[in-house]
Structure formats: structure tokens, C-alpha cells
VODRENNU-952599 format. One record per residue (C-alpha): x, y, z; residue in three letters. Coordinates in Angstrom, 1 decimal, m for minus. Layout:
<atoms>
> c1, c2, c3, lumdo
> X, Y, Z, Ala
...
</atoms>
This chain:
<atoms>
> c1, c2, c3, lumdo
> m0.2, 0.0, m0.1, Met
> 1.4, 3.6, m0.7, Ile
> 0.9, 6.0, 1.7, Arg
> 1.5, 9.8, 1.6, Ala
> 2.0, 11.9, 5.1, Phe
> 3.1, 15.5, 4.7, Leu
> 2.4, 17.8, 7.7, Gly
> m1.3, 17.1, 8.5, Tyr
> m2.4, 14.9, 5.8, Phe
> m1.9, 11.5, 4.5, Gln
> m2.5, 10.1, 1.1, Gln
> m3.3, 6.4, 0.9, Ile
> m3.5, 4.4, m2.3, Leu
> m5.5, 1.5, m2.4, Val
> m7.7, 0.3, m5.1, Ile
> m8.9, m2.3, m7.1, Leu
> m7.7, m3.0, m10.2, Ser
> m8.1, m5.8, m13.0, Phe
> m5.5, m8.0, m14.5, Leu
> m4.0, m7.4, m17.9, Phe
> m1.3, m8.8, m19.4, Ile
> 0.3, m8.9, m22.6, Gly
> 2.3, m11.7, m23.8, Thr
> 4.9, m9.7, m26.2, Thr
> 8.6, m11.0, m26.0, Gln
> 11.5, m9.4, m24.4, Gly
> 14.0, m7.2, m26.7, Ile
> 16.6, m10.0, m27.9, Ala
> 15.3, m12.4, m25.8, Gln
> 13.1, m15.4, m25.5, Thr
> 10.3, m15.9, m23.2, Lys
> 11.9, m18.4, m20.8, Ser
> 12.7, m18.9, m17.4, Ala
> 16.6, m19.1, m18.2, Glu
> 16.4, m15.4, m18.9, Gln
> 15.4, m14.4, m15.6, Leu
> 18.0, m13.5, m12.9, Pro
> 17.8, m16.7, m10.3, Ser
> 16.7, m14.2, m7.3, Ser
> 13.9, m12.9, m9.1, Val
> 13.0, m16.3, m10.3, Lys
> 13.2, m17.7, m6.5, Lys
> 11.3, m14.5, m5.4, Ala
> 8.6, m14.9, m7.7, Leu
> 8.0, m19.0, m6.9, Ala
> 8.0, m17.8, m2.9, Asn
> 5.3, m15.3, m3.8, Ala
> 3.4, m17.8, m5.9, Lys
> 3.6, m15.5, m8.7, Leu
> 3.8, m17.1, m12.3, Pro
> 6.4, m15.7, m14.4, Glu
> 3.8, m14.5, m16.8, Ser
> 2.7, m11.9, m14.4, Ala
> 5.9, m10.0, m14.8, Leu
> 7.4, m7.6, m16.9, Ser
> 10.5, m5.6, m16.4, Phe
> 13.0, m3.4, m18.8, Ser
> 16.5, m2.5, m17.8, Val
> 18.5, 0.3, m19.8, Ile
> 22.2, 1.0, m18.8, Arg
> 22.7, 4.7, m19.1, Leu
> 26.4, 4.4, m18.4, Thr
> 29.1, 3.6, m21.1, Asn
> 26.1, 3.5, m23.7, Lys
> 28.1, 2.3, m26.4, Asn
> 28.7, m1.2, m24.9, Asn
> 25.3, m0.7, m22.9, Gly
> 23.3, m3.4, m21.3, Thr
> 19.7, m4.1, m21.7, Thr
> 17.9, m6.5, m20.1, Val
> 14.5, m7.3, m19.8, Ser
> 11.3, m9.5, m19.5, Trp
> 8.2, m9.2, m21.3, Gln
> 9.1, m5.4, m21.7, Pro
> 6.2, m4.4, m24.5, Asn
> 3.8, m6.1, m22.4, Ala
> 0.7, m3.2, m21.8, Ser
> 0.2, m3.3, m18.2, Met
> m1.2, m1.3, m15.2, Asn
> 1.5, 0.9, m13.9, Pro
> m0.4, 2.0, m10.6, Ala
> 1.5, 5.4, m9.4, Ser
> 4.4, 5.1, m11.6, Thr
> 2.2, 6.6, m14.2, Met
> 2.9, 9.8, m12.1, Lys
> 6.3, 9.7, m13.8, Leu
> 4.4, 10.3, m17.1, Val
> 2.5, 13.5, m15.7, Ser
> 5.2, 15.3, m13.9, Thr
> 7.7, 15.2, m16.4, Leu
> 5.6, 16.3, m19.1, Ala
> 4.1, 18.9, m17.0, Ala
> 7.8, 20.4, m16.1, Leu
> 8.6, 20.3, m19.7, Asp
> 5.5, 21.8, m20.7, Leu
> 5.1, 24.5, m18.0, Leu
> 8.3, 25.0, m16.6, Gly
> 9.2, 24.2, m12.9, Pro
> 8.3, 28.0, m11.8, Gln
> 4.9, 27.6, m12.7, Tyr
> 2.7, 28.8, m9.9, Arg
> m1.3, 28.0, m9.5, Trp
> m3.7, 31.4, m8.9, His
> m6.4, 31.6, m6.7, Thr
> m8.3, 34.9, m7.4, Asn
> m11.0, 36.5, m4.8, Ile
> m12.9, 39.2, m6.5, Tyr
> m16.6, 41.0, m4.7, Thr
> m19.3, 42.7, m6.2, Asn
> m19.6, 44.9, m3.1, Gly
> m17.8, 47.7, m1.5, Val
> m15.8, 48.6, 1.7, Val
> m17.3, 51.2, 3.9, His
> m15.6, 52.0, 7.7, Gln
> m14.0, 48.2, 7.5, Gly
> m17.1, 46.3, 6.4, Val
> m17.1, 44.5, 3.1, Leu
> m20.7, 45.0, 1.8, His
> m20.8, 42.2, m0.7, Gly
> m20.2, 38.6, m1.7, Asn
> m16.9, 37.0, m2.0, Leu
> m16.0, 35.2, m5.2, Tyr
> m13.3, 32.5, m5.1, Trp
> m12.1, 31.5, m8.2, Gln
> m9.7, 28.6, m8.7, Gly
> m7.3, 27.0, m11.0, Ser
> m6.5, 24.1, m9.2, Gly
> m3.8, 24.7, m7.0, Asp
> m2.9, 21.2, m5.3, Pro
> m1.5, 22.4, m2.3, Lys
> m3.5, 25.4, m0.8, Leu
> m3.4, 24.4, 2.6, Val
> m4.0, 26.2, 6.1, Pro
> m0.7, 28.2, 5.9, Glu
> m1.5, 29.2, 2.5, Glu
> m5.2, 30.4, 3.6, Leu
> m3.8, 32.4, 6.7, Ser
> m1.9, 34.4, 4.0, Lys
> m5.1, 35.4, 1.9, Val
> m6.7, 36.5, 4.9, Met
> m3.8, 38.5, 6.0, Ala
> m3.9, 40.1, 2.6, Glu
> m7.4, 40.9, 3.1, Leu
> m7.3, 42.3, 6.4, Arg
> m4.6, 44.5, 5.0, Ser
> m7.0, 46.2, 2.7, Gln
> m8.9, 47.5, 5.8, Gly
> m11.4, 44.7, 5.8, Ile
> m12.5, 43.9, 9.8, Asn
> m15.9, 42.5, 8.6, Thr
> m17.5, 40.5, 5.8, Ile
> m21.3, 41.4, 5.1, Asn
> m21.6, 38.7, 2.4, Gly
> m21.9, 35.0, 1.1, Asn
> m19.1, 32.9, m0.4, Leu
> m19.3, 32.0, m4.1, Ile
> m17.4, 29.4, m5.5, Phe
> m16.1, 29.7, m9.1, Asp
> m15.1, 26.0, m10.1, Arg
> m15.2, 26.6, m13.6, Ser
> m11.5, 25.8, m14.4, Ala
> m12.2, 22.2, m14.7, Tyr
> m14.8, 20.2, m16.6, Ala
> m17.4, 18.5, m14.2, Pro
> m16.8, 15.1, m15.5, Asp
> m13.2, 14.9, m14.0, Ile
> m14.6, 13.4, m11.1, Lys
> m15.7, 10.3, m13.0, Leu
> m12.2, 9.3, m14.0, Thr
> m11.4, 7.2, m11.5, Ala
> m12.9, 3.7, m10.4, Pro
> m15.0, 3.7, m7.3, Glu
> m14.3, 1.3, m4.7, Asp
> m16.5, 2.3, m1.7, Gly
> m13.8, 4.0, 0.1, Glu
> m14.9, 7.5, m0.3, Ser
> m14.0, 8.7, 3.1, Gln
> m10.3, 8.0, 2.5, Arg
> m7.8, 10.4, 1.3, Ser
> m6.6, 8.9, m1.6, Tyr
> m9.7, 9.1, m3.4, Asn
> m10.3, 12.8, m3.5, Val
> m11.2, 14.1, m6.8, Thr
> m9.6, 17.1, m8.4, Pro
> m11.1, 20.2, m7.5, Asp
> m10.0, 23.7, m8.8, Pro
> m10.7, 25.1, m5.3, Leu
> m9.2, 22.1, m3.4, Leu
> m8.4, 22.9, 0.3, Tyr
> m6.0, 20.7, 2.3, Ala
> m6.8, 17.8, 0.3, Phe
> m10.3, 17.9, 1.4, Gln
> m8.9, 15.5, 4.4, Thr
> m9.3, 16.0, 8.3, Leu
> m6.1, 14.9, 10.0, Ser
> m6.8, 14.0, 13.8, Phe
> m3.8, 13.2, 16.2, Ser
> m5.0, 11.5, 19.1, Ile
> m1.8, 11.8, 21.7, Gln
> m1.2, 9.7, 24.2, Asn
> 0.7, 11.6, 26.9, Gly
> 0.5, 11.0, 30.8, Ser
> m3.2, 11.2, 31.0, Gly
> m5.8, 9.9, 29.0, Asp
> m5.7, 10.4, 25.2, Pro
> m5.9, 14.2, 24.1, Glu
> m7.3, 14.8, 20.2, Val
> m6.4, 17.8, 18.2, Thr
> m6.9, 18.3, 14.5, Tyr
> m6.2, 19.9, 11.4, Ser
> m7.2, 22.3, 9.7, Pro
> m9.1, 24.1, 11.8, His
> m13.0, 24.1, 10.7, Leu
> m15.4, 26.7, 11.9, Ala
> m18.3, 24.3, 13.0, Asn
> m16.5, 21.3, 14.0, Leu
> m16.2, 20.1, 17.5, Thr
> m14.3, 17.2, 19.0, Ile
> m16.3, 14.7, 21.7, Asp
> m13.4, 12.8, 23.0, Asn
> m14.3, 10.0, 25.5, Lys
> m11.0, 7.9, 24.9, Leu
> m9.2, 6.6, 28.3, Lys
> m6.0, 5.1, 28.1, Ser
> m5.4, 1.1, 28.6, Thr
> m2.2, m1.1, 29.0, Pro
> m1.3, m3.3, 26.8, Gly
> 0.0, m4.0, 23.4, Ser
> m1.3, m1.6, 20.4, Cys
> m2.2, m3.8, 17.9, Gly
> m5.3, m2.5, 16.0, Asp
> m6.2, 0.3, 18.0, Trp
> m9.4, 1.0, 16.2, Arg
> m10.9, m2.6, 17.2, Lys
> m10.8, m0.8, 20.9, Gln
> m12.0, 2.5, 19.6, Ala
> m14.9, 4.6, 17.8, Lys
> m14.2, 7.3, 15.8, Thr
> m16.5, 9.4, 13.4, Ala
> m17.4, 13.0, 12.1, Val
> m21.2, 13.1, 11.8, Gln
> m23.1, 16.0, 10.5, Lys
> m25.5, 17.2, 13.8, Val
> m27.2, 20.3, 12.0, Ser
> m27.2, 22.1, 8.7, Pro
> m24.0, 23.7, 9.4, Asn
> m22.4, 21.7, 12.3, Thr
> m20.3, 18.8, 12.9, Trp
> m18.8, 16.7, 15.6, Thr
> m15.9, 14.5, 15.8, Ala
> m16.5, 11.7, 18.2, Ser
> m14.0, 9.1, 19.7, Phe
> m15.2, 6.4, 22.4, Leu
> m13.4, 3.8, 23.6, Gly
> m9.4, 2.5, 24.7, Lys
> m6.6, 3.1, 23.5, Val
> m3.3, 1.1, 24.4, Pro
> m0.8, 3.4, 25.6, Lys
> 1.6, 1.6, 23.9, Ser
> 0.4, 3.0, 20.8, Cys
> 2.0, 6.3, 21.0, Gly
> 0.8, 9.5, 18.7, Asp
> m2.0, 8.1, 16.3, Ile
> m2.9, 9.9, 13.3, Ile
> m6.3, 9.2, 11.9, Trp
> m7.4, 10.9, 8.5, Asn
> m10.5, 11.1, 7.2, Val
> m12.7, 12.7, 4.5, Val
> m15.9, 13.4, 6.1, Ala
> m17.1, 16.8, 4.7, Leu
> m17.9, 17.6, 0.9, Asn
> m15.9, 19.9, m1.1, Ala
> m18.1, 23.4, m0.5, Asp
> m18.6, 22.5, 3.2, Asp
> m14.9, 21.6, 4.2, Phe
> m13.8, 24.9, 2.0, Leu
> m16.4, 27.2, 3.4, Ala
> m15.8, 26.1, 7.0, Gln
> m11.9, 26.7, 6.5, Gly
> m12.5, 30.2, 5.3, Ile
> m15.0, 30.8, 8.0, Met
> m12.4, 29.6, 10.5, Ala
> m9.1, 31.4, 8.9, Ala
> m11.2, 34.4, 8.7, Trp
> m11.9, 34.3, 12.5, Glu
> m8.4, 33.2, 13.3, Glu
> m6.9, 36.7, 11.3, Ser
> m9.0, 38.7, 13.5, Gly
> m12.0, 39.0, 11.1, Gly
> m15.7, 38.9, 11.3, Glu
> m18.7, 37.8, 10.1, Trp
> m21.9, 40.3, 10.0, Lys
> m23.7, 37.0, 9.6, Gln
> m22.8, 33.1, 8.6, Ala
> m22.4, 33.3, 4.9, Pro
> m24.4, 31.3, 2.5, Glu
> m22.4, 28.9, 0.4, Ile
> m23.1, 29.1, m3.0, Gln
> m21.8, 27.7, m6.5, Gln
> m21.1, 30.4, m9.7, Gly
> m19.2, 32.1, m12.0, Lys
> m17.3, 35.4, m11.2, Val
> m19.5, 38.1, m13.0, Pro
> m17.7, 40.6, m15.5, Ser
> m18.2, 43.4, m13.0, Ser
> m16.7, 42.1, m9.9, Ala
> m13.7, 43.5, m8.7, Lys
> m10.4, 41.7, m8.0, Leu
> m9.6, 41.8, m4.5, Leu
> m6.5, 39.7, m4.6, Leu
> m4.7, 37.0, m6.5, Ser
> m2.9, 34.1, m4.5, His
> 0.2, 32.9, m6.0, Gln
> 0.7, 28.8, m4.8, Gly
> 3.4, 26.8, m5.0, Val
> 5.6, 26.2, m7.5, Thr
> 5.0, 23.1, m9.8, Leu
> 8.5, 22.2, m9.0, Gly
> 7.7, 21.9, m5.4, Asp
> 4.3, 20.2, m6.6, Ala
> 6.3, 17.4, m8.2, Val
> 8.4, 16.9, m5.0, Lys
> 5.5, 16.0, m3.2, Asp
> 3.5, 13.8, m5.8, Ile
> 6.4, 11.2, m6.5, Asn
> 8.2, 11.2, m3.1, Lys
> 5.1, 10.6, m1.6, Phe
> 2.6, 9.3, m4.4, Ser
> 0.0, 12.2, m3.9, Asn
> m3.0, 11.1, m6.0, Asn
> m5.4, 14.2, m6.3, Val
> m2.2, 16.5, m6.3, Met
> m1.2, 14.6, m9.7, Ala
> m4.6, 14.4, m11.1, Arg
> m4.4, 18.3, m10.7, Gln
> m1.1, 18.5, m11.8, Val
> m2.2, 16.3, m15.3, Phe
> m5.3, 18.7, m15.5, Leu
> m3.1, 21.8, m15.5, Thr
> m1.7, 21.0, m18.8, Ile
> m4.9, 21.3, m20.9, Pro
> m6.0, 24.3, m18.7, Leu
> m2.9, 26.1, m19.6, Glu
> m2.5, 25.1, m23.0, Lys
> m6.2, 24.9, m24.0, Val
> m8.3, 26.9, m21.8, Gly
> m10.9, 25.9, m19.7, Lys
> m12.7, 23.9, m18.8, Pro
> m9.7, 21.4, m18.5, Ala
> m10.8, 17.8, m19.5, Thr
> m8.5, 14.5, m19.4, Thr
> m9.1, 13.8, m23.1, Lys
> m7.2, 17.1, m23.7, Glu
> m4.5, 16.4, m21.2, Gly
> m4.1, 12.9, m22.5, Glu
> m3.8, 14.3, m26.1, Arg
> m1.1, 16.9, m25.0, Leu
> 0.9, 14.7, m23.3, Val
> 0.8, 12.1, m26.2, Lys
> 1.8, 14.9, m28.6, Glu
> 4.6, 16.1, m26.1, Trp
> 6.0, 12.3, m26.0, Leu
> 5.6, 12.1, m30.0, Lys
> 7.7, 15.5, m30.2, Lys
> 10.5, 14.0, m28.0, Asn
> 10.5, 10.9, m30.1, Gln
> 9.4, 8.6, m27.4, Ile
> 7.3, 6.1, m28.7, Asn
> 4.5, 4.5, m26.7, Met
> 1.6, 3.3, m28.8, Pro
> 0.1, 1.2, m26.0, Glu
> m0.4, 4.3, m23.7, Leu
> m3.6, 4.8, m22.1, Val
> m4.0, 7.6, m19.5, Ile
> m7.4, 8.1, m17.9, Glu
> m6.3, 10.6, m15.0, Asn
> m2.4, 10.8, m14.9, Gly
> m1.9, 9.4, m11.4, Ser
> m2.3, 5.4, m11.5, Gly
> m5.9, 5.5, m9.6, Leu
> m7.2, 3.8, m12.5, Ser
> m8.1, 0.5, m13.7, Asn
> m7.8, 1.4, m17.2, Ile
> m4.2, 3.3, m17.4, Glu
> m1.6, 1.6, m19.3, Arg
> 2.2, 1.6, m20.3, Ile
> 4.8, m0.8, m21.3, Ser
> 8.0, m1.3, m19.0, Thr
> 9.8, m0.7, m22.3, Lys
> 8.1, 2.6, m22.9, Ser
> 8.6, 3.3, m19.2, Met
> 12.5, 3.1, m19.5, Thr
> 12.5, 5.1, m22.6, Gln
> 10.7, 7.8, m20.5, Leu
> 13.4, 7.5, m17.7, Leu
> 16.3, 7.4, m20.2, Glu
> 14.6, 10.8, m21.9, Tyr
> 14.7, 12.5, m18.4, Ser
> 18.1, 12.1, m17.5, Val
> 19.1, 14.5, m20.4, Lys
> 15.7, 16.6, m20.3, Ser
> 16.0, 20.3, m19.1, Lys
> 14.7, 19.6, m15.5, Asn
> 16.6, 16.3, m15.2, His
> 18.2, 17.3, m11.6, Glu
> 14.5, 18.3, m10.4, Leu
> 12.6, 15.4, m11.7, Phe
> 15.5, 12.7, m10.4, Ile
> 15.5, 14.3, m7.0, Asn
> 11.9, 14.3, m6.9, Ser
> 12.0, 10.2, m6.7, Leu
> 12.1, 8.3, m3.3, Pro
> 15.7, 7.3, m2.1, Ile
> 15.7, 3.7, m1.1, Ala
> 16.1, 3.5, 2.6, Gly
> 16.0, 7.2, 3.1, Thr
> 12.5, 9.0, 2.6, Asp
> 9.1, 8.8, 0.6, Gly
> 7.6, 5.5, m0.4, Thr
> 10.9, 3.9, m0.2, Met
> 12.2, 4.5, 3.2, Lys
> 11.7, 1.3, 4.3, Asn
> 13.1, m0.9, 1.3, Arg
> 16.3, m2.3, 0.3, Leu
> 17.8, m1.0, 3.8, Ile
> 20.1, m4.5, 4.3, Asp
> 21.0, m4.8, 1.0, Arg
> 22.4, m1.1, 0.8, Leu
> 24.7, m1.7, 4.1, Lys
> 25.9, m4.6, 2.6, Lys
> 27.2, m2.7, m0.4, Val
> 28.4, 0.3, 1.7, Phe
> 30.5, m2.0, 3.8, Ile
> 31.7, m3.3, 1.0, Ser
> 32.7, 0.0, m0.6, Gln
> 34.1, 1.1, 2.7, Ala
> 36.3, m2.0, 2.8, Asn
> 37.4, m1.1, m0.8, Ala
> 36.3, m4.9, m1.8, Ser
> 35.0, m3.1, m4.9, Asn
> 35.6, 0.0, m6.8, Thr
> 33.4, 2.6, m7.6, Phe
> 33.5, 4.9, m10.3, Asn
> 30.8, 7.3, m11.1, Pro
> 30.0, 8.8, m14.1, Asp
> 30.4, 12.5, m13.8, Ser
> 28.3, 13.0, m17.2, Thr
> 25.2, 11.8, m15.2, Met
> 22.9, 13.8, m13.1, Pro
> 24.6, 14.7, m9.7, Val
> 22.1, 12.2, m7.9, Ala
> 23.1, 9.4, m10.0, Leu
> 26.8, 9.7, m9.4, Gln
> 26.3, 7.9, m5.7, Lys
> 25.4, 4.0, m5.1, Thr
> 21.5, 3.9, m4.3, Gly
> 17.8, 3.4, m5.9, Ala
> 15.8, 6.4, m6.6, Leu
> 12.4, 4.4, m7.3, Ile
> 8.9, 5.7, m8.0, Lys
> 6.3, 2.9, m6.4, Thr
> 2.9, 2.1, m7.4, Gly
> 0.4, m0.3, m5.8, Ser
> m3.2, m1.0, m6.6, Leu
> m5.3, m4.4, m5.5, Ala
> m3.8, m6.4, m7.8, Gln
> m0.7, m4.1, m8.7, Val
> 3.1, m3.9, m7.6, Arg
> 5.1, m1.6, m9.9, Ala
> 8.5, 0.2, m9.5, Ile
> 10.3, 2.7, m12.0, Ser
> 13.4, 5.0, m11.4, Gly
> 17.4, 4.4, m11.2, Phe
> 19.6, 2.3, m9.6, Val
> 23.4, 3.5, m8.8, Val
> 25.3, 0.2, m8.9, Ser
> 28.2, m0.6, m6.5, Gln
> 30.4, 0.1, m9.2, Ser
> 28.6, 3.1, m10.6, Gly
> 26.8, 1.7, m13.4, Gln
> 23.5, 3.8, m13.8, Val
> 20.6, 1.5, m14.9, Tyr
> 16.8, 2.7, m15.7, Ala
> 14.5, 0.1, m14.4, Val
> 10.8, m0.5, m14.5, Ala
> 9.0, m3.3, m13.4, Ser
> 5.0, m4.0, m13.3, Phe
> 3.7, m7.2, m11.5, Ile
> m0.4, m7.5, m12.8, Asn
> m1.8, m10.4, m10.7, His
> m4.1, m11.2, m7.9, Pro
> m0.8, m12.3, m5.8, Asn
> 1.0, m8.8, m6.3, Ala
> 0.2, m7.7, m2.8, Pro
> 1.4, m10.6, m1.1, Gly
> 4.8, m11.0, m2.9, Gly
> 5.4, m8.6, m5.6, Gly
> 7.5, m6.1, m3.5, Val
> 10.0, m8.9, m2.7, Ser
> 10.1, m9.9, m6.4, Val
> 10.6, m6.4, m7.3, Gln
> 13.4, m6.1, m4.5, Asp
> 15.1, m8.9, m5.8, Ala
> 15.4, m7.1, m9.1, Leu
> 16.7, m3.7, m7.4, Leu
> 19.3, m6.0, m5.5, Ala
> 20.4, m7.7, m8.5, Trp
> 21.1, m4.2, m10.3, Leu
> 22.8, m2.8, m7.1, Leu
> 25.2, m5.5, m7.4, Glu
> 25.5, m5.2, m11.1, Asp
> 24.0, m8.5, m12.1, Gly
> 23.4, m7.3, m15.8, Pro
> 27.0, m6.9, m16.1, Glu
> 27.7, m10.6, m15.0, Lys
> 25.5, m11.8, m17.5, Leu
> 27.8, m10.2, m20.3, Arg
> 31.0, m11.9, m18.8, Asn
</atoms>
């Protein structure tokens, strides 16, 4: 399961997927077990995964004249899960530039008189993927700096940047309250996710949450208990319920083992309008502002006669790409994908236009992907398809692209951060010890990007109910740089897919392809 937790939010990618395996043979290889590294073959057997469920492609990027290509069913059109984010983010970096910023514009049809804004506030979004509480506080401070102390009007949300049907471009799995399933929104606030922290201190657990919502109260009846942690949810009940048209209660009842330490619980409990409105109301009050009366919430486009009060600049695309790839944030990836047609074609942005523009970009850069299917650009899909051969071609291109350092540094580093933080740790220790003892020679390639001049693995991971995937770079113990992609599409993928792909990565760390050549 892919998890993403940044500040107060966590993106978890868990969704049903369908098996789809191609049968095309590998490059310059026959489809036989002897072509698989023995460690990978063994891991497949242990995981009860057939060899037909696996596809991988490896290209050595160093010493290209004598480069090694190793593959297994590299042309198979397969579900890549979240590794599809590499296609979306690299295309966006090339087409929009890493310094691209989203804007959230606030208009009014009213006037300010003696500190009171008499009129409505129109919020017009462009899909900022990281409009979080800290950014909303900046918006409120700027409104206050314009001499506004009290607002006497309603909140009107303009979401015309996206076509309405973009919410349909992902499968439903009955997990609507899970953060990974949040749908794109031109006015996305805090990932539409409440993040509760259950803090086990000296007494009974305390509960705090973020972001602050104006009419949400906490009813905490949790008690500490001794014993092992296990699944704390078996002993405690949590829920967020609407108790009136404009008020909500988050209730916590039961026992929490002291051994659990601090616990984070993330939930999508309010619809997008309510979540944004309550967040705006709370942020305005925290800035020292007041409401003449509780504002009504409406949908509508900004009228041509409205006056622009401010335009808030969001994060840069470069910063967004780091979050997307390190932590596999689905809704951020989907918003970045939609930003491409929004900027290149105009609103309302559609995923079909996004797919068309990405394919045109690939063609322009001579990256041939005839099998490519993009539904939403995040990998949260049953129908998205790409081959491992195509993915390694994309990775090979990325090393020489104009944004190569940013893109490569956005990938999770094995044993260090992101979704690879807890993987390959023992294998890497073994390699580092060997290098320290000078039992092997490490010769980095100075023509490679800086991040690819030290031993390690920079790998984007992917996970669906029947998919395990990896795509990225391995720098071996000798300094060889390999672009690698591996997809497993099979019902048993969750049980043993990671071990199979870790075996492949370990084989690359130890220069397995070079041993095949010798």
C-alpha cells in the first residue's frame, strides 16, 4: 500500500484493479525462465506468482556504446499504478516549467465602507494542488491589510476551471472517506482531508486536528489502557457526523493502548463545499476578522462586473512534483495533469485534452508509446496502461531533459525517504560496507546528473489491489546507472510483489546485468 503523509495530511493509494497482461517477448530475448535473474525467479516462486505476471525492462545509461539491455516481457501493456505519475510530472515540467504557479483569485461585487465589506466574496480556483492552512492564512492577512474587518456577504465558489466530468475519471471502490480517493477540485483545500492526532501523553489521550473548521467540535471520550497496541481501531470508535445543517461533531469513544504512542487518523468527512467554506470561515476568524452573519454557500461564476481583491500565488510546479513523486499523492497528480490542458487549451480542462497533449509531447521528444492509456494521470485507475519498455525510454529521456535534476530528485530514495524509506535497507548496508572495505571499486560517471553519481536506488513505487510497480534509477556498487521499470499485474501481487521487485533492484545494485555479459 502506498502511503503519503506530509504535515497534516496522508495520501493512501488502495484501489481495485483488473488483471491485464500482455504476452509480447522481451527485447533480444526468448520468453523462458532462464532469462530471469535467479534471485527474481526464486522470489516469484516464493510469492506464488507466475512468470507471466511479471514485466521488467532495464537499460544501462552509462557507457552507452557497450550498454546492457535486460528485459522480460518489456512490451506487455500493463497497469503501472502510481508509476504513471512519472509520465504526468515530467510532461508538466517540460510543458509548463518548474516555476509555474497556480493562482486563487478572490473577487467581490461589493464595496468596503468603514471596515465592512458589503458584498459577496467570489473564490475562483485554478487547481492549486497545495492550498493548505498556512496558505489560507496568507490570503486572510492580505484581505485584512486592505482594511476589511467584517464581511457582510456570502461565499460563492467558481470551479469553472475543470469540466464537471473529471470526477468520473477514476474507479469507485466504496472508500469515499479515504484520502487517496479525493477527486480533483479547482478550489481544493487541504486535500479535503481532516487529520486527527490522538496524543498519548501522561493521562488519557488528547485529540487535536487540522485544518481548523469553523463549526466542528470534538467529543473525546477516549481512555488509555495498558497492553500492546495492535489495531487500535478494534478498541476505539471514531466518527465525524453532521449534527445540523452547518455543524459537525468528531466523536472518539473507547480505549487506546498507551503503547500505541501518537496516532494519526485521516478522514474525508465533509463535501468539498462545506470543507472549503468552514475552512475559510475559521481562517478569517483566526485572522481577527468577523462575519456580519454566517455566510451562505453558493456555486457560480465570477461576474464580469466583479472587482479583483487579490490573487494568491500557490506553490511552484517544481515543489508540487516533489510531493507527488516522493509521497505518491494522487489528487495532486491529477490536478497537475489537468493543469496542462488548462494552460495550453483553456477552461474547462478535461482529461481527454490532457492525454492528447501528453501524447503530443511524447511524440515531439521521439518517445514512442503506442500502448499508452491515460485516464487521469495519477495511476489511480483500472484502465491506465504502459509498458516497461516505454517507461524506461521515458526515464532515459529524463536524464537529459532540461529539468532532469528536479525530476530525478523528486523520486523516493531507497532506505531514506518517501515510499521507499523502509525498502532495501539491508541490501544497501551490505553494499556500503563492501565499498568501505574497498572490496569493490566505485567509479561514478561524471556526465550523469549529480543524484546518479552515488550508489543507491531512486524509485517511484506503485500499488493497487492487483498491482505492484517500480520505476526509476539504480546506481550500482561499481557506479553503473540503470533505468529500470517493473510491473506485476496479478491477484497475488500484494502478497509478494514487493519482494520480487526488491530482488530485481538488489540484483542491479550488485551489477547483475554486467555479470550476464561476462
